[in-house]
Steps between C-alpha positions, in 0.01 A plus 500: 500500500422373846159615605458724809338233715503448882697170458793481742687178543763639742317356805609161371825377656577286190460810273726714720760229528498442122583864450780502755650203327536699179534860613875505459472385139267779375662655200654848552371519851834594642536791247168643628604456864838667439335798341255532783782522750622815323183683607480414871636799692828429670371659822197267523430397865155345462417275210173331408469200267161427356441138414840398635477135406805336650658833563736491205455866399502638864830307560661645185404859594615463854824356392552797259409748764736329760792645307377846612464420874740635753778255565496368858142612575346226711146593394358410167458814281241353268168374633316283258132412502391220275132437414358170355194286556623173369591259788762333282655832408500634855658172623782533236548870589517409868780259436688768296478759769510272807828660612403864406307669770461813280244336280130470599272266305135606471227265386270703285311447167567793264142471378411700808616845615843499663517492884649774706878461436643844561709693245768374262793638298454233233224255393594222263308215339590218266256315278212521750271789425386357158303244698261783619193614323565821308301730732692352791826564335428867470367520861820329627720750312321779679551326835871460417521879429354571833749277679805665351709761666589807297734400211420139569489269201270221372661232286277241347664225296187370338346271239319724262272436202629476141342733246394205280393147551780376281765667716332361811519149354871554402572606859334197645693263279821675581456412867373146434119560506212508265164674506358172639750479784555855611401596855129584509575723799661753265305816444735680260478870418703711260786705646370830351187487702677431814761777452208734431341396827815567693520858347132561584555380864783756543817307435774693311791379278270218391654268238549152384879464549540142380299255284532168340181378325236490778745562793529877584632720780265782576638767733356810658605741777319702756610865477 
C-alpha cells in the first residue's frame, strides 16, 4: 500500500493538468457522484466543496439543487464555496464558474486548518482528502462537523485503502496504473477507520453508501 508520507505532487501544474485530462474517464465515478447527490439536502443554501479541483462536483451538486429553487427568483438560492490550493485547479474552476457569481473560490491547502468560512448546510469532497496525512484527515473531519448547520450533511466521495495488497494492485490495474506508477501523493486509509472517526466526532447516520473497489462514498449528518 502507499505509505503515509508527506509527498504531495499537486502543487505541480503538470500533475494537476494530467489528472484533469483523465478525470472524466475514471471508472464508475459517475455512479458515486449520482449516489452522493441523493444525500445533499434539497433545502441546502450554503455548500462547501473541499479540494474542488476544476469544480466538477460543486457544479453537479448546484445543478441538482437548482431544480429545487424558486422559479423566477432573481437571487441565487445556493451559495457555493470551493477550496483548493493548486493554481492549475483554481484556474480551471475559475473558468467553469466565471459566469456564476454565487460561487466563491478560496485558495487554501487542506494540510492546514480551515479558514473562517461561516456555516454550511452541506460539505462535499471528491477524491481529495486521501492526499492528507491520517491525523490531518481526522482533524479535518472535526472541522467539517463544526462548520455544519444542524441536520447538515458531509459527503466524501473518496479513494480508500484496500484490505489487502493484492486487491490494491487489482484496483490500480483496473484504472491503468501499477504499484510503480501510482500517485505517491496518496495516503490511503481504510473506510472502517474513517467511518469510526466520523461517529466519534459526533456525526450520525454514518455509513458507506456506495463502493467500487477503492472508491467509496462516506456520509455523515450533524444532528
